[in-house]
N, CA, C and O of each residue as an XYZ file, in Angstrom:
704
protein
N      73.559    148.979     94.007
C      73.631    148.453     92.659
C      72.858    147.146     92.592
O      72.990    146.290     93.466
N      72.054    147.000     91.551
C      71.265    145.793     91.316
C      71.883    145.008     90.172
O      72.171    145.566     89.113
N      72.087    143.722     90.383
C      72.694    142.881     89.355
C      71.744    141.763     88.944
O      70.896    141.315     89.715
N      71.920    141.336     87.713
C      71.211    140.160     87.205
C      72.222    139.278     86.504
O      73.100    139.755     85.785
N      72.082    137.984     86.726
C      72.943    136.997     86.072
C      72.099    136.262     85.044
O      71.044    135.716     85.364
N      72.580    136.257     83.804
C      71.903    135.528     82.727
C      72.826    134.398     82.290
O      73.919    134.634     81.775
N      72.370    133.172     82.502
C      73.120    132.001     82.053
C      72.554    131.575     80.704
O      71.365    131.282     80.581
N      73.420    131.545     79.695
C      72.999    131.204     78.339
C      73.451    129.782     78.022
O      74.627    129.444     78.151
N      72.498    128.962     77.606
C      72.843    127.606     77.195
C      71.654    126.676     77.262
O      71.062    126.490     78.325
N      71.307    126.099     76.145
C      70.209    125.147     76.089
C      70.480    123.956     76.994
O      69.551    123.375     77.555
N      71.746    123.590     77.138
C      72.104    122.453     77.993
C      71.708    122.695     79.453
O      71.461    121.738     80.187
N      71.643    123.945     79.879
C      71.187    124.271     81.231
C      69.679    124.050     81.363
O      69.208    123.503     82.360
N      68.933    124.479     80.352
C      67.473    124.328     80.379
C      67.047    122.866     80.313
O      66.028    122.480     80.886
N      67.831    122.063     79.616
C      67.494    120.647     79.445
C      67.960    119.791     80.622
O      67.724    118.583     80.642
N      68.619    120.411     81.601
C      69.058    119.663     82.763
C      70.298    118.823     82.524
O      70.614    117.940     83.322
N      71.006    119.092     81.425
C      72.204    118.315     81.127
C      73.368    118.708     82.028
O      74.235    117.886     82.326
N      73.383    119.969     82.462
C      74.379    120.426     83.430
C      73.707    121.375     84.414
O      72.704    122.011     84.089
N      74.261    121.465     85.604
C      73.724    122.361     86.628
C      74.341    123.745     86.480
O      75.497    123.885     86.083
N      73.557    124.760     86.803
C      74.020    126.144     86.716
C      74.757    126.532     88.000
O      74.229    127.284     88.819
N      75.951    126.028     88.170
C      76.744    126.359     89.353
C      77.348    127.753     89.242
O      77.747    128.338     90.250
N      77.419    128.289     88.029
C      77.994    129.624     87.834
C      77.199    130.695     88.574
O      77.778    131.618     89.146
N      75.876    130.574     88.562
C      75.038    131.593     89.207
C      75.320    131.659     90.706
O      75.407    132.749     91.272
N      75.461    130.522     91.339
C      75.756    130.498     92.769
C      77.111    131.141     93.045
O      77.241    131.965     93.951
N      78.114    130.764     92.266
C      79.458    131.316     92.443
C      79.453    132.832     92.258
O      80.008    133.564     93.077
N      78.825    133.297     91.182
C      78.796    134.732     90.897
C      77.994    135.501     91.947
O      78.389    136.596     92.348
N      76.882    134.942     92.391
C      76.078    135.622     93.414
C      76.887    135.841     94.682
O      76.833    136.915     95.280
N      77.630    134.832     95.091
C      78.460    134.973     96.287
C      79.566    135.992     96.051
O      79.812    136.847     96.902
N      80.234    135.909     94.903
C      81.315    136.846     94.596
C      80.845    138.283     94.529
O      81.539    139.186     94.995
N      79.673    138.506     93.953
C      79.119    139.858     93.873
C      78.687    140.351     95.254
O      78.898    141.515     95.593
N      78.084    139.467     96.047
C      77.683    139.849     97.407
C      78.898    140.264     98.227
O      78.832    141.209     99.013
N      80.005    139.553     98.039
C      81.246    139.906     98.745
C      81.738    141.309     98.384
O      82.442    141.952     99.163
N      81.353    141.777     97.181
C      81.715    143.126     96.738
C      80.667    144.163     97.139
O      80.844    145.356     96.891
N      79.591    143.712     97.750
C      78.516    144.622     98.126
C      77.501    144.865     97.019
O      76.740    145.832     97.072
N      77.487    144.000     96.029
C      76.545    144.118     94.913
C      75.454    143.074     95.101
O      75.738    141.880     95.208
N      74.211    143.528     95.140
C      73.089    142.622     95.312
C      72.646    142.019     93.997
O      72.440    142.734     93.017
N      72.499    140.709     93.972
C      71.953    140.018     92.804
C      70.455    139.862     93.037
O      70.030    139.228     94.003
N      69.667    140.443     92.149
C      68.219    140.448     92.304
C      67.539    139.371     91.475
O      66.442    138.928     91.815
N      68.184    138.944     90.385
C      67.558    137.965     89.502
C      68.603    137.037     88.898
O      69.733    137.438     88.617
N      68.190    135.771     88.702
C      68.926    134.796     87.902
C      68.013    134.421     86.747
O      66.835    134.128     86.950
N      68.550    134.431     85.549
C      67.794    134.019     84.374
C      68.590    132.944     83.655
O      69.816    133.019     83.576
N      67.896    131.947     83.132
C      68.519    130.944     82.279
C      67.779    130.983     80.957
O      66.549    130.933     80.923
N      68.525    131.073     79.874
C      67.930    131.170     78.544
C      68.708    130.269     77.591
O      69.925    130.122     77.712
N      68.006    129.678     76.660
C      68.646    128.800     75.684
C      69.409    129.580     74.634
O      69.396    130.811     74.613
N      70.071    128.840     73.768
C      70.885    129.424     72.696
C      69.987    129.872     71.543
O      69.999    129.278     70.465
N      69.219    130.917     71.784
C      68.263    131.430     70.820
C      68.354    132.954     70.837
O      68.138    133.582     71.873
N      68.673    133.541     69.691
C      68.914    134.990     69.625
C      67.728    135.802     70.129
O      67.915    136.750     70.892
N      66.522    135.455     69.723
C      65.348    136.208     70.132
C      65.141    136.181     71.635
O      64.845    137.207     72.247
N      65.297    135.004     72.231
C      65.097    134.897     73.677
C      66.235    135.549     74.460
O      66.014    136.090     75.544
N      67.447    135.499     73.917
C      68.559    136.196     74.586
C      68.306    137.699     74.557
O      68.540    138.385     75.552
N      67.830    138.217     73.426
C      67.492    139.651     73.335
C      66.420    140.021     74.357
O      66.535    141.042     75.035
N      65.382    139.197     74.470
C      64.324    139.459     75.447
C      64.883    139.465     76.865
O      64.518    140.315     77.678
N      65.762    138.524     77.157
C      66.365    138.438     78.494
C      67.213    139.664     78.789
O      67.179    140.192     79.900
N      67.977    140.122     77.795
C      68.802    141.322     77.984
C      67.937    142.560     78.195
O      68.250    143.403     79.036
N      66.855    142.671     77.438
C      65.969    143.835     77.578
C      65.318    143.852     78.961
O      65.243    144.898     79.605
N      64.853    142.697     79.409
C      64.237    142.630     80.733
C      65.273    142.938     81.816
O      64.991    143.680     82.757
N      66.460    142.369     81.681
C      67.518    142.625     82.669
C      67.875    144.106     82.709
O      68.080    144.666     83.786
N      67.950    144.742     81.543
C      68.288    146.171     81.502
C      67.229    147.008     82.218
O      67.542    148.056     82.784
N      65.992    146.553     82.194
C      64.907    147.311     82.841
C      64.946    147.198     84.359
O      64.279    147.966     85.053
N      65.724    146.242     84.887
C      65.682    146.030     86.329
C      67.042    145.850     86.991
O      67.113    145.529     88.177
N      68.123    146.053     86.237
C      69.454    145.867     86.822
C      70.429    146.905     86.265
O      70.273    147.389     85.144
N      71.436    147.232     87.075
C      72.502    148.145     86.675
C      73.718    147.386     86.152
O      74.554    147.939     85.438
N      73.800    146.100     86.524
C      74.903    145.224     86.132
C      74.300    143.937     85.617
O      73.539    143.272     86.319
N      74.644    143.584     84.380
C      74.161    142.345     83.773
C      75.382    141.493     83.460
O      76.255    141.890     82.687
N      75.427    140.318     84.074
C      76.520    139.387     83.820
C      75.950    138.179     83.101
O      75.056    137.504     83.611
N      76.473    137.910     81.915
C      76.071    136.741     81.137
C      77.186    135.713     81.174
O      78.364    136.050     81.048
N      76.801    134.451     81.348
C      77.759    133.360     81.242
C      77.307    132.452     80.110
O      76.119    132.178     79.940
N      78.298    131.990     79.332
C      78.005    131.049     78.258
C      77.840    131.729     76.916
O      77.556    132.923     76.821
N      78.028    130.925     75.882
C      77.821    131.396     74.521
C      78.964    132.193     73.932
O      78.748    132.991     73.020
N      80.194    131.998     74.435
C      81.353    132.729     73.906
C      82.277    131.840     73.084
O      83.309    132.302     72.599
N      81.921    130.587     72.923
C      82.809    129.630     72.262
C      82.795    129.701     70.743
O      82.312    130.675     70.165
N      83.332    128.653     70.089
C      83.531    128.683     68.646
C      82.382    128.115     67.818
O      82.431    128.188     66.590
N      81.349    127.552     68.445
C      80.323    126.862     67.670
C      79.206    127.807     67.230
O      79.095    128.935     67.710
N      78.384    127.313     66.304
C      77.296    128.121     65.730
C      76.310    128.602     66.786
O      75.713    129.666     66.623
N      76.124    127.842     67.866
C      75.148    128.240     68.879
C      75.744    129.165     69.941
O      75.032    129.586     70.853
N      77.019    129.485     69.841
C      77.664    130.420     70.767
C      77.452    131.842     70.238
O      78.277    132.374     69.495
N      76.325    132.444     70.642
C      75.888    133.703     70.019
C      75.737    134.862     71.001
O      75.213    135.911     70.627
N      76.178    134.700     72.234
C      75.953    135.749     73.226
C      76.577    137.077     72.802
O      75.917    138.114     72.865
N      77.836    137.057     72.373
C      78.488    138.308     71.951
C      77.781    138.911     70.748
O      77.592    140.125     70.676
N      77.392    138.062     69.803
C      76.717    138.547     68.594
C      75.414    139.267     68.956
O      75.112    140.336     68.425
N      74.651    138.658     69.869
C      73.361    139.238     70.242
C      73.560    140.549     70.994
O      72.878    141.531     70.701
N      74.476    140.585     71.950
C      74.695    141.834     72.679
C      75.212    142.919     71.730
O      74.817    144.079     71.852
N      76.074    142.567     70.804
C      76.577    143.542     69.825
C      75.418    144.130     69.023
O      75.373    145.336     68.780
N      74.492    143.283     68.619
C      73.333    143.762     67.861
C      72.446    144.656     68.733
O      72.010    145.721     68.296
N      72.186    144.221     69.959
C      71.335    144.998     70.871
C      71.926    146.380     71.122
O      71.199    147.374     71.146
N      73.240    146.447     71.309
C      73.897    147.715     71.624
C      74.335    148.494     70.382
O      74.815    149.621     70.495
N      74.173    147.903     69.209
C      74.567    148.578     67.973
C      76.068    148.766     67.851
O      76.535    149.792     67.356
N      76.823    147.771     68.305
C      78.285    147.833     68.258
C      78.821    146.697     67.409
O      78.340    145.569     67.514
N      79.800    146.969     66.576
C      80.398    145.875     65.805
C      81.301    145.010     66.680
O      81.795    145.447     67.719
N      81.500    143.789     66.236
C      82.466    142.901     66.874
C      83.814    143.081     66.196
O      83.892    143.180     64.972
N      84.863    143.124     66.984
C      86.221    143.289     66.472
C      87.110    142.210     67.087
O      86.820    141.682     68.161
N      88.181    141.899     66.397
C      89.137    140.898     66.885
C      89.977    141.499     68.012
O      90.508    142.602     67.884
N      90.087    140.762     69.109
C      91.022    141.115     70.180
C      92.318    140.393     69.835
O      92.435    139.184     70.034
N      93.280    141.130     69.322
C      94.487    140.527     68.760
C      95.276    139.666     69.755
O      95.748    138.598     69.365
N      95.442    140.074     71.018
C      96.167    139.189     71.942
C      95.499    137.816     72.106
O      96.190    136.807     72.249
N      94.174    137.775     72.085
C      93.475    136.487     72.177
C      93.674    135.673     70.902
O      93.855    134.456     70.955
N      93.638    136.352     69.760
C      93.870    135.655     68.489
C      95.293    135.103     68.446
O      95.511    133.978     67.996
N      96.257    135.888     68.910
C      97.654    135.430     68.938
C      97.813    134.215     69.851
O      98.534    133.274     69.518
N      97.141    134.238     70.996
C      97.200    133.106     71.935
C      96.681    131.836     71.265
O      97.281    130.769     71.394
N      95.565    131.957     70.550
C      94.994    130.800     69.861
C      95.915    130.283     68.768
O      96.148    129.080     68.654
N      96.436    131.206     67.965
C      97.322    130.828     66.871
C      98.546    130.091     67.400
O      98.955    129.071     66.847
N      99.123    130.614     68.468
C     100.295    129.971     69.077
C      99.953    128.594     69.631
O     100.732    127.652     69.483
N      98.793    128.473     70.267
C      98.389    127.200     70.848
C      98.241    126.124     69.764
O      98.748    125.013     69.915
N      97.554    126.457     68.687
C      97.368    125.484     67.621
C      98.694    125.158     66.935
O      98.934    124.009     66.565
N      99.550    126.156     66.766
C     100.859    125.910     66.157
C     101.698    125.000     67.047
O     102.365    124.087     66.560
N     101.662    125.252     68.342
C     102.421    124.436     69.294
C     101.962    122.984     69.266
O     102.767    122.067     69.429
N     100.672    122.781     69.060
C     100.109    121.426     68.992
C     100.199    120.845     67.586
O      99.774    119.717     67.339
N     100.758    121.629     66.672
C     100.913    121.205     65.276
C      99.566    120.799     64.673
O      99.446    119.792     63.976
N      98.559    121.625     64.969
C      97.205    121.383     64.475
C      96.731    122.620     63.714
O      97.072    123.746     64.074
N      95.949    122.405     62.668
C      95.384    123.570     61.982
C      94.283    124.196     62.832
O      93.522    123.492     63.496
N      94.207    125.511     62.805
C      93.140    126.203     63.533
C      91.980    126.432     62.578
O      92.126    127.125     61.572
N      90.837    125.855     62.889
C      89.674    126.057     62.032
C      89.156    127.484     62.218
O      89.289    128.085     63.284
N      88.575    127.992     61.164
C      88.149    129.403     61.143
C      87.184    129.755     62.272
O      87.221    130.870     62.791
N      86.324    128.816     62.655
C      85.330    129.114     63.693
C      85.972    129.451     65.040
O      85.354    130.125     65.865
N      87.197    128.993     65.272
C      87.873    129.319     66.532
C      88.109    130.812     66.679
O      88.180    131.319     67.799
N      88.231    131.520     65.568
C      88.474    132.964     65.622
C      87.326    133.696     66.328
O      87.524    134.791     66.856
N      86.129    133.099     66.340
C      84.983    133.722     67.039
C      85.294    133.977     68.507
O      84.765    134.910     69.111
N      86.162    133.134     69.080
C      86.479    133.258     70.497
C      87.320    134.499     70.798
O      87.434    134.906     71.954
N      87.906    135.099     69.765
C      88.727    136.298     69.945
C      87.935    137.575     69.671
O      88.500    138.668     69.694
N      86.642    137.450     69.413
C      85.822    138.630     69.131
C      85.384    139.321     70.417
O      85.117    138.683     71.435
N      85.321    140.639     70.335
C      84.793    141.436     71.443
C      84.039    142.622     70.858
O      84.254    142.995     69.705
N      83.163    143.206     71.649
C      82.413    144.364     71.185
C      83.339    145.568     71.117
O      84.132    145.807     72.027
N      83.232    146.315     70.041
C      84.049    147.516     69.880
C      83.820    148.448     71.067
O      82.683    148.707     71.460
N      84.918    148.945     71.628
C      84.841    149.869     72.751
C      84.728    149.202     74.107
O      84.605    149.883     75.125
N      84.768    147.884     74.134
C      84.675    147.183     75.417
C      86.069    146.893     75.961
O      87.072    147.012     75.258
N      86.098    146.514     77.222
C      87.350    146.101     77.854
C      87.454    144.587     77.758
O      86.527    143.880     78.150
N      88.575    144.076     77.238
C      88.738    142.626     77.162
C      89.018    142.048     78.545
O      89.695    142.664     79.368
N      88.487    140.860     78.781
C      88.751    140.122     80.005
C      89.548    138.886     79.600
O      89.012    137.962     78.989
N      90.816    138.879     79.943
C      91.699    137.790     79.525
C      91.236    136.464     80.111
O      90.785    136.389     81.254
N      91.360    135.427     79.303
C      90.991    134.081     79.710
C      92.275    133.307     79.987
O      92.980    132.905     79.061
N      92.570    133.105     81.262
C      93.815    132.434     81.667
C      93.760    130.930     81.455
O      94.804    130.288     81.338
N      92.558    130.350     81.404
C      92.436    128.898     81.356
C      91.730    128.382     80.111
O      91.503    127.178     79.985
N      91.383    129.269     79.193
C      90.696    128.873     77.969
C      91.019    129.843     76.854
O      92.004    130.579     76.924
N      90.189    129.844     75.824
C      90.476    130.663     74.648
C      89.541    131.850     74.455
O      89.955    132.858     73.882
N      88.300    131.766     74.911
C      87.333    132.830     74.640
C      87.590    134.044     75.530
O      87.604    133.941     76.757
N      87.793    135.193     74.890
C      87.980    136.440     75.623
C      86.639    136.879     76.200
O      85.607    136.778     75.537
N      86.660    137.366     77.433
C      85.458    137.935     78.030
C      85.343    139.399     77.657
O      86.256    139.975     77.065
N      84.219    139.993     78.008
C      83.928    141.368     77.618
C      83.328    142.116     78.809
O      82.507    141.568     79.546
N      83.740    143.358     78.989
C      83.136    144.234     79.995
C      82.976    145.622     79.385
O      83.902    146.147     78.767
N      81.805    146.207     79.560
C      81.584    147.563     79.060
C      80.399    148.199     79.764
O      79.548    147.522     80.341
N      80.374    149.510     79.699
C      79.256    150.278     80.249
C      78.628    151.058     79.105
O      79.318    151.758     78.364
N      77.317    150.930     78.969
C      76.569    151.644     77.939
C      75.335    152.241     78.595
O      74.525    151.523     79.181
N      75.197    153.554     78.494
C      74.033    154.269     79.041
C      73.766    153.901     80.500
O      72.619    153.711     80.903
N      74.837    153.804     81.283
C      74.710    153.546     82.704
C      74.558    152.090     83.108
O      74.584    151.774     84.298
N      74.401    151.208     82.148
C      74.299    149.776     82.445
C      75.639    149.117     82.158
O      76.239    149.324     81.103
N      76.093    148.323     83.114
C      77.348    147.598     82.953
C      77.039    146.184     82.474
O      76.162    145.509     83.014
N      77.768    145.750     81.455
C      77.605    144.411     80.893
C      78.919    143.661     81.041
O      79.990    144.210     80.784
N      78.829    142.403     81.455
C      79.997    141.539     81.547
C      79.618    140.215     80.906
O      78.609    139.608     81.266
N      80.432    139.768     79.954
C      80.216    138.478     79.307
C      81.351    137.548     79.696
O      82.525    137.868     79.512
N      80.983    136.381     80.240
C      81.950    135.400     80.715
C      81.714    134.063     80.030
O      80.588    133.764     79.632
N      82.758    133.254     79.887
C      82.568    131.919     79.325
C      81.725    131.053     80.256
O      81.642    131.316     81.456
N      81.108    130.031     79.700
C      80.260    129.146     80.482
C      80.995    128.117     81.328
O      80.586    127.868     82.462
N      82.070    127.506     80.820
C      82.737    126.492     81.643
C      83.253    127.103     82.952
O      84.000    128.082     82.927
N      82.856    126.528     84.091
C      83.303    127.078     85.375
C      84.828    127.177     85.492
O      85.337    128.081     86.155
N      85.550    126.269     84.865
C      87.015    126.308     84.936
C      87.587    127.551     84.265
O      88.719    127.941     84.552
N      86.822    128.178     83.376
C      87.233    129.425     82.733
C      86.568    130.626     83.409
O      87.200    131.663     83.614
N      85.284    130.473     83.751
C      84.519    131.583     84.306
C      85.051    132.026     85.667
O      85.212    133.222     85.909
N      85.323    131.073     86.553
C      85.736    131.424     87.918
C      87.036    132.230     87.947
O      87.070    133.288     88.575
N      88.120    131.765     87.281
C      89.334    132.588     87.319
C      89.144    133.939     86.623
O      89.735    134.936     87.039
N      88.325    133.979     85.568
C      88.100    135.252     84.887
C      87.378    136.221     85.817
O      87.695    137.410     85.843
N      86.419    135.723     86.572
C      85.726    136.592     87.528
C      86.695    137.114     88.580
O      86.726    138.313     88.859
N      87.480    136.222     89.161
C      88.406    136.608     90.237
C      89.502    137.555     89.751
O      89.792    138.563     90.396
N      90.107    137.225     88.613
C      91.282    137.970     88.144
C      90.955    139.179     87.274
O      91.742    140.123     87.208
N      89.810    139.160     86.609
C      89.492    140.218     85.645
C      88.262    141.042     86.043
O      88.302    142.272     86.038
N      87.173    140.352     86.384
C      85.909    141.058     86.615
C      85.947    141.854     87.914
O      85.555    143.021     87.934
N      86.407    141.246     88.986
C      86.453    141.980     90.263
C      87.236    143.281     90.133
O      86.725    144.329     90.525
N      88.460    143.256     89.596
C      89.174    144.530     89.438
C      88.448    145.506     88.501
O      88.472    146.715     88.731
N      87.807    144.991     87.451
C      87.068    145.872     86.536
C      85.906    146.535     87.275
O      85.680    147.738     87.136
N      85.181    145.755     88.050
C      84.064    146.322     88.811
C      84.562    147.353     89.820
O      83.969    148.422     89.964
N      85.643    147.034     90.514
C      86.184    147.969     91.502
C      86.616    149.280     90.853
O      86.530    150.338     91.477
N      87.081    149.217     89.604
C      87.510    150.415     88.894
C      86.351    151.170     88.256
O      86.464    152.365     87.983
N      85.220    150.469     88.014
C      84.132    151.057     87.240
C      82.823    151.234     87.997
O      81.842    151.713     87.430
N      82.796    150.855     89.263
C      81.599    151.027     90.080
C      81.979    151.801     91.309
O      82.810    151.361     92.103
N      81.372    152.951     91.466
C      81.676    153.802     92.610
C      81.299    153.115     93.912
O      80.232    152.510     94.018
N      82.182    153.211     94.906
C      81.900    152.682     96.224
C      82.381    151.264     96.472
O      82.245    150.758     97.586
N      82.941    150.610     95.460
C      83.484    149.266     95.653
C      84.965    149.345     95.955
O      85.662    150.218     95.439
N      85.448    148.441     96.786
C      86.885    148.396     97.075
C      87.360    146.971     96.999
O      88.543    146.703     97.209
């Protein structure tokens, strides 16, 4: 199996933060027997994310994207993949309930943009976020496996360990 990691975020390209996620994921995938052949970093731009996904699909069986799952206008990774795959985005109700409860507990109003973090592609498997709010996504379309993870390492790492590894083991032949 050939994998590609796509890190989404203009802050990575500008050198504002280091892409430590790629190193972590490469090691984790290697431990599962999955070879990472490419690392790509792309800014928060729909056209360039589409180009990166198309190129990755041409050369990888597993595409893992980190970043762009949050509540802001530039968090567009799910939107772009949904458009590329022709799938609508739907609310993952357990994630929405978690957010609603969190804001209620803090006695704060939840702004509408936060609901974006509970969106997932129709027909995908949700990846629960134990340390944050944005739900991850895993799905297989036409033989290519896609995994979308949050960008903050404090959210991405536990999601990979607790959600992605078991999903890969269940959905990729030959992994244990």
